[in-house]
Structures are given as structure tokens and as C-alpha cells.
N, C-alpha and C positions, 0 to 999 in steps of 0.2 A: 412471433419470436419468443422463446421461453425466457430470455433475459428480461423481457418486459413483465412477465409473470413474477419473476423474482423481485424486481423493483417494486411491483405493486404489493407483494406480500410484506416486504420490509417496511414500505411506506404506510400501508393500511392493513395490518394483520387480519382483521375480521373479513377482508375481501376474499380470503381463501375458502370461506364456507360455501361459496358459490361454485367452486371448482368441481368438475367431474373427474373420473378416473384418469383420462388423458391429461387433463390439466394438472393433476397432482404429479403424474409421471414427468411432465415437462418441467414443472416447478422444481422438483427434487433433482432432476438431471442438471438443470441450470445451476442450482445451488452447489452441487458437487463439483461441476466443471469450474465454477468461480471460486472454489474453496470457501464457500460461505454456508455450508450445510449446518455447522454448529451455530453460527449466528442466526440462521433461519429457525433452527430448532428452539432456541431460547426465545426468539421473537414471537413464535406461534404457541408457546407453551400455555396450556390451559384451554385452548380453543377446540371446539368440536371438529373432528376430522376422521377419515376412514381409519380402521384399525391398522391396516398395513402402513399407512403414512405415519401413524402415531408410533409404531414400533421403530421405524427407520429414524424418526426424529429423536426418540428416546435414546437410541444407540448413539446418535450424533452428539447429544448432550454429554453422555458418558465419555465419549472419545475426546470431546473438547475439554472436559474437566481433566482427563488424564494428560492431554497435551499441555494444559496450563501448568500442572504440577511439574511435568518434565522440563518445561521452559524455565520455570523459576529455579529448579534444581540446577540446570545448566548454567544459569546466570550466577548462582552461588558458587559453582565449581570454578567459573572464570574469575570471580571475585577472589577466591582463595588463592588461585594461581598467581594473580597479579597484585595481591595485597602487599607483598614485600617491596614492590617497586614504588609505592606511594604516589602513583599517578591517578588522576581522575579517570573513572570508568563509567561512561554514560551509556545507559541502555537505550536502544532505538526500536522503533516499530512495535510489533505485537508484544514482545517481552516487556517493553516499557509500559504498555497499556495495562497488562495484567499485574505487573509489579506495583503500579500506582493505584490499582483498583478502579480504573477508568471504565466507563460504559463501553468504549470502543473495544475493550478486551473481552467482553462477555460472549462466550462461544467462539471467539476468533481462532481461526487456524493459524498456528505458529510453526514456522519451519526452522530456519537457521536462527541462531543467536547473533544479533547485530549489536556491536558496541562501537562507541566513538572514543578515541584516545588522542592525546596530543601527538602531532606528527614527529616532534623531536624525540618522543619516547617509543616510536614504532619498532625500532630494532630490539629494545629491551623487552617490549611486550611480546614480540614474536619469539624471542628466546625463551621467555618464561612459559609461554603456552606449549612450545615444543617439548620443554622439559617436563611439563605436566601431562603429557600423553596425547597432545594433538599432533596430527600429521597432515602433510600436503595432499590436497585433492587433485591438483593439476601438476603432474610431473613434467609436462611438456615444457622445454626451455623457452619456447616462444611465448607461451601463455604466462609463464613465470615472469619473464622480462617485461612483458606488456603490462601486467599488473603493477609491478614495482616502479616502472618508469612513468606510466601515464594514468593509472587509475587512482581512485579515492580510497582505496582499501588494499590490504594485503591479499595475495591469492587465498582462496578459501581453505580452511583447515577443518579436519574432521577428527573426532576423538576415537582413538583406536579401540576403546572398550565400550563406550556408550553409543557410538555410531551417530553422534550429533555434530552438526557443522557450526562453525563460528566464522562470522565475517567481521574483520577488524578494520574499522574506518578511521581515517584521520581527517576527513572532511566529508561532505555529503554529495558532491558531484565530481566526476572525473577531472583531473588536472588539465585535460585538453578541451574541456567543455567551454562554450562561449560565455557561460555565467560562472563567476568565482565567488561563492558564498564566503562569509567571514567566519572561518572555522574557529578562530580564537574567541570570538564573541559567543559562538554556540557553546563552547566549553565554559567560558567565564560566567554565563548566565544560567547554566544548568543548576539544578537543585538536588540536594541529597534526599534519598528515599528512606533514610534511617537504617539501612542495612549494609552500609559500605558501598552502595551503588547510587548512581544518580540518573536523572533523565533531563531532557531538554526543557527549557522554559515553555510555558503554554503557547506563546506565539511561535517559538522555533519548532515545536513538535508539529505544528500545522504547516509551517514553511517547509519542513523536511518532507512531509507527506506530499505536498504539492510539487516539490522538486522531483521527488522519486517518480511521480505519476506523469508529469508533463515536461520535464526537462531532462529525463534520463531513462528512456525506455520506449516500448512499443505499445503501452497501455494494457498489456497482459495483466490480468488481475485488477483492472481498473474499477470495476463495480465494488470490489472489497475495499480498495483504497479510498474511493469516494464515500463509502459508508463510514470508514474511519473518520474522515474529515467531517462528515455530517454529525457524528456522535461527539467529536471533540468540540465543534462549534456550539452544539447544544449544551454541552457540559460547561464550557468556559464562558457562556453567554453572559454579558454584563454591558451596561452602558459604555459605549466608546470602544469596546473590545475589537470589533471588526475594523474600525479605523486604525487602531494601534497595530492590528495584525498586518494590514496592507502596508503601513509605514515600515514595520519590521521587515516584511518581505522585500520592500524597495531597497532597504539597506543591503540585503543579501543579493540584490539584482534579480529578484523573483516576483516582483509585484504583478506582472502580467499572468504568470502561472498561478499565483495565489488567487487572484481575482477570478480566473477561469475555474479553479477548483471550487471556490465558494459558489459561483453561479451554477455549475453543474451538480454539485452536491445538493443545493437547494432545489434545483429544478427536478431532480430525480427523487429525492427522499423527503422533502418537506411537504406535507399536505397543504393544498392551497385553500384559503378561506372561500366559502361559498356564501350565497345570500343568506341573511339571517344570522351570520356569525358562526355557522356550522362548518367545521373543517371537513374537507372531502378526501376521499381516497384517490388512487391513480386511475385515470383513464388509460387503459393499456393499448390504445391505438397509437400508431407512430406519430400521427399528427398532434397528439396531446403533448408530445415532448418537443415542441418547437422553440419559440423564443420566450415562453412564459416562465417567470421566476418569481419567488416571493419578493416583496419590495426591499428586503434587507440585503439582497444579493447585489454585489457590485455590477453596474450596468456594463454590457458589452459595448465598447466604444467603436461605433461604425459598423457598416454593412459587412466588412471583411471579418471582424471578430464574431459577428452573429453567424456568418456562414461557417467559420471555423468551428464554432461550438456545435453546429449540426454535424460536421464531419466527425468530431469527437464522439458525439452521441451514437452515430452510426457504427463506429468501431466498438463502442462499449456494449451495444445492444444487439450484437450480431449472431447470437447463439440460437439454434433451432430447438425443436421440441425434444431432441436427444442431448442437448447441451453441447452440440458441435458448432464450432465457429464456421459459418457459411459464407461470410463476406471476405473471401480470401484475398481479393484485390485490396480491400481496405486494410486487412491485416498485414499484407506485405508492404503496403505504402507506409504504414506506421512503423514497421520494422526498419525500413530504410531511414525514415525520419529519426528514429531513436539513435541510430548510428551517426547520422549527420549531426545531431546535436552534441554528440560525444567528441567529435574530432573534426579537424579541417578536411576538405575534400580529398586532397592528395594522400593524407594519412589514412583516411577512410578507404580509399581505393586499394592501397597497399594491404591494409588489414583484412578487408573482405577477400582479396585475392589469395592472401596467405591462408586464411581459414578455409577457403574453398579447396585449395590444393591439399589441405590436411583432411578433407572429407566432411567438413561441416556444411550443412545445407539449411538455408533459412526456412521459416514457415511459409506455407502457401502451396 
């Protein structure tokens, strides 16, 4: 599977020097499919490689740099639009990483601008953005009502001139989800970046990443999100940090998701120590990604958790040599799981039936 090649390259960049032409094709295909081509390009910078691969990765670095500038500019435009309101505006996800100069932002693909604002200010924020040139993406009345009544964010908006989308959150999981994070604490403990914008605390930025990956979705883009978590863990590493992180996640009701995120990020991306103290690269066989994790990772409690970890890895590593997701049954199962986590069964059935009647079809 090409996803294994991508993990190997990120975990142990010099390993790519052994790739043949087919290997490079599979690696680049997987990186593009996972939206990690910019990350890979920076990770491999300076290593010997075929000329064709070098040109592709050089273009990817340029594209990532342009994306970084565009993301920061969009954040500044949102700041200007919302400044008169005097409400906290907290950057989330990739834009927060690049605005704070974190290693997770190096080469990262950034799509929408995601921000967190107080729920009591959501109407004023919506009006200010509409006045500043943003427009609704979802004109369908059902979708609009669904977002406003049940979701953790406004319906997505796009700017009429810059063609850039913004997602305005008032918490980090849907209101119908089984877990209810403490949104007031997320805002209270955020810190200013010095430009009129803020980002979540070190612990909360990781909790949000774990929530997004394991409590609110189908694991699409999971390798990128786990790389974010790996980079953040490495950058924030300090005595006692991981214990504080799990405690913080427990406060938000996300201790299990956070522990799984740490385990899988470590299992995939941290080189394991070998005999003699030499750190090794990734064995790209499927058996190499079993239950082994670096000692710092929270242990999987029980056979069920270890089995579940294997299912998650199967979903994450399902792309073939062309970057195509081949494990369709696994993909569909996680699609259903993502919706199940978002809402009670009766509501889920009504929602999926309504979307089906309107022409939406799930992956698979």
C-alpha cells in the first residue's frame, strides 16, 4: 500500500533513497491523495532523488508557501471584519499552526479558515462576515437549519471576491454528539498571537485535533491529522506534558480519543529505538504496524482497544500505488461510524434518508 510508503518517508526521510521509479510514483500519489505533498516536500528537502521527483516536490513547496500566505491573509481579513465586535477570535487547525510558526504548519495544506468564537456572539459574527463580503455556500433550507440547530458551527461561508471559505465554530463537536467539550474553557485558556488573533492552548490544540479525527468524522485525511499530532507532541514535549494532556482531554470528555491519537501518532511516525541506541526507520510491511508503540504512548487498555487500533490503522493505510482508497468496506464503515458519533440513531436515520432523497451518496 502506498500509504505505508508515505508514512515511511515522513518517519525516516533517508529511506526514500532506496525507492525505484514505481516507488516514487506510489509515494507521490499517496502524498497528493492525503493532501500531504507539501509536508513531504519539506520533509525530503535536500535528499538525493530522481530529477522528476525533485521538480514535483519543488513545485509542492512553492504551492505550500503560497497557501501559507493566502491562509494568513484570510485570517487577517477575518480579523478586520470582526475587530469592531471586540470578541475573541481563535484560529483553529492549519491556519493556527502557520500563524504560530509551529512545525505542524511546515508545508501543510490549508483549505478553509476555521475560527472559534463565543456562542453568544455567533449572530453578530455572522452579520459582520456577511457585511464584509462572505456569502452562504449551502443555500438549501434543510442544510441551513441542520447547521444552525445541531452543529458546532455556522453553515460554511465563502468570500465573493477571494473565493476562500470560512468555518465559524462556537465549539469543537456537534451539539448532538455524545461528547460535549467545555467550549468556555477552550476560549478562556486560548492565548493571543500578537496580531489580534488567538489560538488554543497547547493541550487544547491537541485535544481538538484528536476530537476532529476520532470523535467527529470518517478518518478522511487521518494521516495528515496524525502527523499534526505527532509534530505538536514533539514540539510541546516536556516532563509531565502528556499526563497533563490526558487530564485536559478527560475534562473535555475526550481522554479515550486523545490516548488513541497519541498511540497511533507514535506508532506511525516515531522511529523506534534499535539495539545499540540507533533509531530505526519504518518497516513498511503491514505486520510492522501491529501493537508496538514507543514507551511514552498511553497503553491500549485491553484486547478490545488493541483490536480497535488495528481497525483504525487499516482505515488509515488503505491507499494503493495510485493513491486510491481500496478498502471500501472499511471506508464505508467509518463513514457510518462518523455519523453515529454525531447524532442519536433515530436522528441519524432521518438525516441520512433526507440526504439520500436529495441526491447525496456516501463513499464506497
